[in-house]
C-alpha positions in Angstrom: 27.7 5.7 19.9 25.3 4.9 17.2 21.6 5.6 18.3 20.2 3.0 15.8 22.8 0.4 16.4 21.4 -3.1 16.2 18.1 -1.8 15.3 16.8 -2.4 11.6 13.1 -2.9 10.5 12.6 -6.0 9.0 11.0 -5.3 5.4 7.5 -6.9 4.8 8.0 -6.5 0.9 8.6 -9.9 -1.2 12.5 -9.6 -2.3 11.6 -11.4 -5.6 9.2 -8.8 -6.5 9.9 -5.4 -8.0 7.3 -3.0 -6.7 7.4 -0.5 -9.4 6.2 -3.3 -11.8 2.7 -3.5 -13.3 0.4 -5.3 -10.9 -2.7 -5.3 -8.5 -1.6 -4.7 -5.0 -3.9 -5.2 -1.8 -2.7 -2.4 0.9 -3.4 -2.3 4.4 -2.1 0.7 6.6 -2.7 0.9 10.2 -2.9 4.0 12.5 -0.3 4.1 15.4 -1.1 1.9 18.1 -4.3 1.2 16.3 -5.9 4.4 17.6 -9.4 5.2 16.0 -8.3 8.2 14.4 -10.6 7.8 11.3 -13.9 7.3 12.6 -16.3 4.7 13.9 -18.3 1.8 12.9 -22.2 2.5 13.5 -24.9 -0.1 12.2 -22.1 -1.7 9.9 -21.5 1.7 8.1 -18.0 3.6 8.6 -18.8 7.1 9.8 -15.8 9.2 9.0 -14.0 11.7 11.4 -12.2 14.7 10.1 -8.9 12.6 9.7 -10.9 9.9 8.2 -12.3 12.3 5.4 -8.8 13.5 4.6 -7.5 9.9 4.3 -10.3 9.2 2.0 -10.0 12.1 -0.2 -6.1 11.9 -0.5 -6.4 8.2 -1.5 -8.9 9.1 -4.2 -6.3 11.6 -5.4 -3.3 9.4 -5.9 -4.2 8.6 -9.7 -4.4 12.4 -10.4 -0.8 12.7 -9.4 0.3 9.5 -10.9 -1.6 8.6 -14.0 -0.2 5.0 -14.3 -2.0 4.1 -10.8 -5.7 3.3 -10.9 -7.7 2.3 -8.0 -9.6 -0.7 -7.2 -11.9 -1.0 -3.9 -11.0 1.2 -0.9 -12.5 1.6 2.6 -11.3 3.7 5.6 -11.9 2.0 8.8 -11.4 3.3 12.4 -7.8 2.2 12.8 -6.8 1.1 9.3 -7.4 1.5 5.7 -7.6 -1.1 2.9 -7.3 -0.5 -0.7 -6.1 -1.9 -4.0 -3.7 -0.1 -6.1 -3.3 -1.0 -9.8 0.1 0.1 -11.5 -0.3 -0.2 -15.1 2.5 1.4 -17.2 1.1 0.7 -20.5 4.5 0.6 -22.4 5.6 -2.1 -19.9 4.6 -5.0 -22.2 7.2 -7.4 -20.6 5.3 -7.4 -17.2 1.6 -8.3 -17.1 -0.9 -7.0 -14.8 -1.2 -10.5 -12.9 1.9 -12.6 -12.5 1.8 -16.2 -13.2 0.0 -17.5 -10.1 1.8 -20.7 -10.4 5.2 -19.2 -10.3 5.1 -15.5 -9.4 8.8 -15.4 -9.4 8.9 -16.0 -13.1 8.9 -12.3 -13.7 12.1 -11.6 -11.8 14.2 -14.7 -13.1 13.9 -13.3 -16.5 16.7 -10.9 -15.5 20.2 -12.4 -15.1 21.9 -11.6 -11.8 25.6 -10.4 -12.2 28.2 -9.1 -10.0 27.0 -5.8 -8.7 29.4 -2.9 -8.2 28.9 -0.5 -5.2 26.8 2.1 -7.2 24.5 -0.6 -8.6 24.1 -1.9 -5.1 23.1 1.6 -3.7 20.6 1.8 -6.8 19.0 -1.5 -5.9 18.4 -0.6 -2.1 17.6 3.1 -2.6 13.9 4.0 -2.8 12.7 3.7 -6.3 10.2 6.3 -7.7 6.8 5.0 -8.8 6.8 2.1 -6.5 4.5 1.0 -4.1 6.6 1.9 -1.2 7.0 5.7 -2.3 3.4 6.0 -3.2 2.4 4.9 0.2 5.0 6.9 1.9 3.7 9.9 0.0 0.2 9.2 0.8 0.7 8.9 4.5 2.8 12.0 4.7 -0.1 14.0 2.9 -2.8 12.6 5.4 -0.3 13.6 8.3 0.4 17.1 7.0 -3.3 17.9 6.2 -4.7 16.6 9.5 -1.9 18.5 11.3 -2.6 21.6 9.6 -6.3 21.3 10.9 -5.2 20.2 14.4 -6.8 16.6 13.9 -5.4 13.7 15.9 -3.3 11.2 13.5 -0.6 8.8 13.2 0.5 5.9 11.5 2.4 2.6 12.1 5.9 2.9 10.3 5.3 -0.1 8.0 2.3 -1.1 5.9 1.2 -4.4 4.6 0.8 -5.5 1.0 -0.3 -8.6 -1.1 0.8 -8.8 -4.7 -2.7 -10.0 -6.3 -1.8 -13.0 -8.5 -4.9 -13.2 -10.8 -8.3 -12.2 -11.2 -10.2 -14.5 -8.8 -7.9 -13.4 -6.0 -8.7 -9.6 -7.1 -12.5 -10.4 -6.7 -12.1 -12.2 -3.3 -10.1 -9.3 -2.0 -12.7 -6.9 -3.4 -15.5 -8.4 -1.7 -13.2 -8.4 1.5 -12.8 -4.8 1.5 -16.4 -3.9 0.5 -17.5 -6.0 3.4 -15.0 -4.9 6.0 -17.2 -2.4 7.8 -20.3 -4.7 8.4 -17.8 -7.5 9.5 -16.1 -5.2 11.6 -17.3 -6.8 15.0 -17.0 -10.2 13.8 -13.5 -9.9 13.0 -12.5 -8.3 16.4 
């Protein structure tokens, strides 16, 4: 009997987008059961716990490990983190930072789809290096490892949320949302 029979997590990723391509991504990662592992909001300001400090430090370390990644706004909240990751592989001139807002699928449509062999299919469904998913998985793992080593409470939801940022105006709106998240904490509850 298969333990995981009829159990599969639905991917939250856009099927038409290659998450290793240049782009700006709004990321939200929540704690397990929305527990307040990262600290608390006092007077509109986030006061980080030990686990929250680790989450903050390790997010800011991402570009040191992956030079093609830069960071936009970021905030640690009591039960989640919000951040903007920017993938910019300078040699990748075919894939601009922001996709065409009117037709974001345009970038994917440029590549012809042909019949796939089994090895090609496995290559497509296997985790790719330097993708948003791998970056987030590594980040979550590092936070968990360091928090556990220090005996701090922690845990993540298995999935995360992302939004492909389509233009500069959207980037600005999301940045403002992240910046204002601590002071708007009670309003959003």
